[in-house]
C-alpha positions in Angstrom: 53.4 176.3 84.2 56.2 178.8 83.9 55.3 179.6 87.4 55.5 176.2 88.8 59.1 175.9 86.9 60.6 179.1 88.0 59.2 178.2 91.6 61.0 175.1 91.2 64.3 176.6 90.2 64.3 179.0 93.1 64.3 175.8 95.7 67.5 175.1 97.1 68.3 171.5 95.7 69.4 169.0 98.3 71.6 166.0 97.9 71.8 162.8 100.4 74.4 164.3 102.1 72.4 167.8 102.8 69.5 165.6 104.1 71.6 163.6 106.3 73.4 166.8 107.8 69.9 168.1 108.3 68.7 165.1 110.2 71.2 165.2 112.3 70.9 168.9 113.3 67.3 168.3 114.1 68.0 165.8 116.4 70.8 167.8 118.0 71.8 171.4 117.0 74.9 171.6 119.2 76.5 168.5 117.4 80.2 169.4 116.8 81.1 169.8 112.9 83.6 167.0 113.5 81.0 164.7 115.0 78.7 165.6 112.4 81.1 165.1 109.5 81.5 161.6 111.2 78.3 160.9 111.1 77.9 161.8 107.5 80.9 160.3 106.3 82.2 163.9 105.0 85.3 166.3 105.6 85.0 168.5 108.5 85.7 171.5 106.4 83.1 170.3 103.7 80.5 169.6 106.5 81.1 173.1 107.5 80.8 174.5 104.1 77.5 172.6 103.6 76.3 173.9 106.9 76.9 177.4 105.9 75.5 177.1 102.6 72.3 175.5 104.0 72.0 178.7 106.3 72.6 181.1 103.4 70.0 179.6 101.4 67.4 179.6 103.9 66.8 175.7 104.7 68.3 176.2 108.1 66.1 178.8 109.5 67.9 178.8 112.7 69.0 176.9 115.9 66.8 176.8 119.3 67.4 175.6 123.0 64.6 173.6 124.1 63.9 174.8 128.0 61.5 172.8 130.4 59.0 175.4 130.7 57.9 174.3 134.3 61.5 175.3 135.4 60.3 179.1 134.4 57.0 178.4 136.3 55.0 177.8 133.5 53.4 174.5 134.5 50.3 174.1 132.0 50.4 174.2 128.5 47.3 174.4 126.4 46.2 174.6 122.5 43.6 177.1 121.8 41.6 176.9 118.4 40.4 180.3 117.6 37.6 180.9 115.1 37.3 184.6 113.7 34.1 186.2 112.9 33.7 186.3 109.0 34.0 190.1 108.7 37.4 189.6 110.6 39.3 187.3 108.3 40.2 190.1 105.8 42.8 191.3 108.3 44.5 188.0 109.1 48.2 189.0 109.3 47.3 191.5 111.9 45.3 189.2 113.8 48.3 186.4 113.9 50.8 189.6 114.7 48.8 190.1 117.8 48.6 186.3 119.1 52.4 186.2 118.4 53.1 189.0 120.8 51.0 187.8 123.6 53.4 186.3 126.5 52.0 183.2 127.1 52.4 182.4 123.5 54.8 179.5 122.1 53.8 178.9 118.6 51.1 180.5 116.2 49.5 178.1 113.6 47.3 179.4 110.9 45.1 176.4 109.8 42.3 175.4 107.5 39.1 174.2 108.6 36.4 175.2 111.1 39.2 177.2 112.5 41.5 180.0 111.8 44.2 179.5 114.4 45.7 177.0 116.5 47.4 178.9 119.8 49.7 176.6 121.5 50.5 178.7 125.1 52.6 178.0 128.1 50.7 179.5 131.7 51.9 179.3 135.4 48.1 177.8 136.0 44.4 177.2 135.4 43.7 180.8 136.4 46.0 182.4 134.3 44.9 180.0 131.5 41.2 181.0 132.2 42.4 185.0 132.3 44.1 184.5 128.9 41.0 182.7 127.3 38.4 184.9 128.9 39.7 188.1 129.6 42.3 188.6 126.6 41.6 186.5 123.5 37.5 186.2 123.7 37.2 189.7 124.5 38.6 190.8 120.9 36.1 191.9 118.3 37.4 189.5 115.8 37.0 186.4 117.6 33.7 184.8 117.2 35.1 181.3 119.6 37.5 179.6 121.2 38.1 175.7 122.2 41.0 174.9 124.8 42.5 171.7 125.0 45.3 170.7 127.9 48.4 169.4 126.9 49.2 166.6 129.4 52.4 165.4 127.5 54.2 166.0 124.5 57.2 164.3 122.8 58.8 165.2 119.3 57.7 163.3 116.2 59.8 160.9 114.0 61.4 164.5 112.2 
């Protein structure tokens, strides 16, 4: 039980103001400090300090831009579920690193269930997706099976 208590003590304590700041930043990471402070109901200097503290504590792990992949010529997105051979499961982190470095990779999820990884990819077309699955992933000795699902559309969740 001591481990659970020490783990909880290491977690940052978030009050209602911190949580409100996080909600607004998730909706719009480019919101100005003055607008964020106004939305949350605190002084701008307080808002700035709180955001810096959330960054320093690791609660905010970064900011990013959402880019229209089609504008980059990446018109086809897919989710590829990957099951590894039982003998390959001893080195999951190495295989995950391999997936992360593939140019088409957008997200890598290590999952529970009958598959080991879920890979979100963006490619130029069906031929590029076929090459990725057939000539890149399926040829890896660790891979027992893949299952590919095309993404027609996606929307952000309720954050």
